[in-house]
Backbone as a chain_set.jsonl record, in Angstrom:
{"seq": "MYAQGRGVPEDAAEAVRWFRRAAEQDHARAQWWLRLRGLVENDP", "coords": {"N": [[-29.765, -130.066, -25.198], [-27.44, -129.551, -26.68], [-27.059, -126.834, -25.935], [-26.481, -126.94, -23.201], [-24.556, -128.807, -23.13], [-25.132, -131.537, -22.477], [-24.586, -134.782, -22.568], [-23.451, -134.44, -25.082], [-20.87, -132.561, -26.701], [-20.748, -129.155, -25.743], [-22.266, -126.809, -27.817], [-22.976, -123.902, -29.124], [-23.903, -122.894, -31.599], [-25.03, -125.079, -32.752], [-27.053, -125.646, -30.986], [-28.687, -123.322, -31.332], [-29.467, -123.834, -33.92], [-31.179, -126.132, -33.549], [-33.067, -125.167, -31.704], [-34.244, -123.088, -33.325], [-35.439, -124.72, -35.342], [-37.334, -126.041, -33.764], [-38.868, -123.885, -32.922], [-39.893, -122.902, -35.303], [-41.841, -124.797, -35.663], [-43.778, -123.906, -33.891], [-43.132, -124.399, -31.225], [-43.344, -123.362, -28.018], [-41.514, -122.957, -25.804], [-39.067, -123.14, -27.165], [-39.274, -120.832, -28.748], [-39.349, -118.921, -26.766], [-36.821, -119.315, -25.723], [-35.098, -118.44, -27.765], [-35.947, -115.76, -27.958], [-35.172, -114.774, -25.505], [-32.514, -114.728, -25.692], [-32.17, -112.881, -27.509], [-32.206, -113.414, -30.205], [-34.281, -113.469, -31.944], [-36.934, -111.208, -33.114], [-39.37, -109.745, -30.923], [-42.869, -110.49, -31.097], [-45.077, -108.013, -32.586]], "CA": [[-28.607, -130.925, -25.078], [-26.172, -128.766, -27.126], [-27.025, -125.593, -25.179], [-25.85, -127.146, -21.896], [-23.549, -129.849, -23.261], [-25.623, -132.696, -21.869], [-24.426, -135.949, -23.432], [-22.746, -134.002, -26.299], [-20.056, -131.4, -26.475], [-21.504, -127.865, -25.812], [-22.127, -126.208, -29.098], [-24.022, -122.874, -29.149], [-24.49, -122.788, -32.969], [-25.949, -126.317, -33.015], [-28.19, -125.358, -30.129], [-29.516, -122.377, -31.978], [-30.165, -124.499, -35.073], [-32.258, -126.942, -33.139], [-34.13, -124.268, -31.249], [-34.959, -122.448, -34.465], [-36.3, -125.728, -35.991], [-38.492, -126.255, -32.926], [-39.597, -122.645, -32.912], [-40.643, -122.892, -36.59], [-42.984, -125.602, -35.523], [-44.537, -123.34, -32.858], [-42.735, -124.775, -29.842], [-43.322, -122.138, -27.218], [-40.319, -122.916, -25.054], [-37.981, -122.74, -28.054], [-39.467, -119.449, -29.164], [-39.038, -118.163, -25.595], [-35.303, -119.423, -25.476], [-34.532, -117.636, -28.78], [-36.169, -114.351, -27.726], [-34.421, -114.492, -24.305], [-31.161, -114.553, -26.109], [-32.15, -111.759, -28.571], [-31.974, -114.002, -31.491], [-35.459, -113.086, -32.79], [-37.664, -110.055, -32.643], [-40.619, -110.027, -30.322], [-44.059, -110.16, -32.004], [-45.587, -106.668, -32.262]], "C": [[-27.36, -130.033, -25.415], [-26.023, -127.468, -26.391], [-26.292, -125.79, -23.875], [-24.699, -128.269, -21.973], [-23.875, -131.09, -22.448], [-25.534, -133.944, -22.76], [-23.727, -135.695, -24.74], [-21.914, -132.89, -25.932], [-20.931, -130.068, -26.583], [-21.24, -127.184, -27.092], [-23.312, -125.188, -29.307], [-24.675, -122.776, -30.535], [-25.351, -123.881, -33.248], [-27.18, -126.129, -32.139], [-29.165, -124.387, -30.755], [-30.187, -123.028, -33.129], [-31.326, -125.324, -34.633], [-33.414, -126.148, -32.463], [-34.911, -123.576, -32.277], [-35.888, -123.488, -35.168], [-37.526, -125.961, -35.195], [-39.462, -125.021, -32.949], [-40.436, -122.445, -34.149], [-41.831, -123.797, -36.55], [-43.872, -125.202, -34.345], [-44.292, -123.907, -31.453], [-42.472, -123.601, -29.01], [-42.027, -121.941, -26.398], [-39.146, -122.55, -25.979], [-38.004, -121.376, -28.486], [-38.989, -118.512, -28.041], [-37.396, -118.142, -25.486], [-34.637, -118.488, -26.463], [-34.759, -116.103, -28.521], [-35.415, -113.874, -26.508], [-33.051, -114.094, -24.768], [-30.989, -113.482, -27.188], [-31.891, -112.186, -29.913], [-33.089, -113.801, -32.509], [-36.152, -111.873, -32.307], [-38.935, -110.55, -31.955], [-41.841, -109.72, -31.212], [-44.548, -108.793, -31.613], [-46.857, -106.615, -31.437]], "O": [[-26.445, -129.815, -24.621], [-24.888, -127.018, -26.229], [-25.543, -124.906, -23.459], [-24.024, -128.57, -20.989], [-22.992, -131.646, -21.794], [-26.377, -134.113, -23.642], [-23.427, -136.647, -25.461], [-22.18, -132.259, -24.909], [-21.764, -129.965, -27.484], [-20.079, -126.985, -27.448], [-24.443, -125.566, -29.614], [-25.889, -122.591, -30.624], [-26.36, -123.703, -33.93], [-28.281, -126.455, -32.581], [-30.373, -124.619, -30.708], [-31.382, -122.815, -33.332], [-32.386, -125.258, -35.255], [-34.588, -126.46, -32.66], [-36.131, -123.463, -32.156], [-37.01, -123.144, -35.542], [-38.625, -126.075, -35.739], [-40.685, -125.157, -32.99], [-41.538, -121.899, -34.089], [-42.766, -123.606, -37.328], [-44.634, -126.025, -33.838], [-45.183, -123.878, -30.604], [-41.496, -122.884, -29.229], [-41.517, -120.823, -26.332], [-38.312, -121.725, -25.604], [-36.959, -120.738, -28.614], [-38.343, -117.491, -28.279], [-36.777, -117.115, -25.207], [-33.698, -117.787, -26.085], [-33.894, -115.279, -28.82], [-35.04, -112.703, -26.442], [-32.486, -113.146, -24.223], [-29.9, -113.212, -27.693], [-31.394, -111.412, -30.731], [-32.904, -113.932, -33.719], [-35.976, -111.512, -31.144], [-39.504, -111.583, -32.31], [-41.811, -108.77, -31.994], [-44.46, -108.419, -30.444], [-47.346, -105.529, -31.124]]}, "num_chains": 1, "name": "protein.A"}
C-alpha cells in the first residue's frame, strides 16, 4: 500500500517498515522486495 500509494499517501519509509516486519516473519515476497532494493544482504 505505502510503496505504491494505494489508498494512502505514498511513503517509502513506512513501506520499508511494513516490509521489514513481514520479512522478519519469513514472508518470502517481503524478503524479495527488500533484497531487490538493496536494503538487506543476500543470504550466503
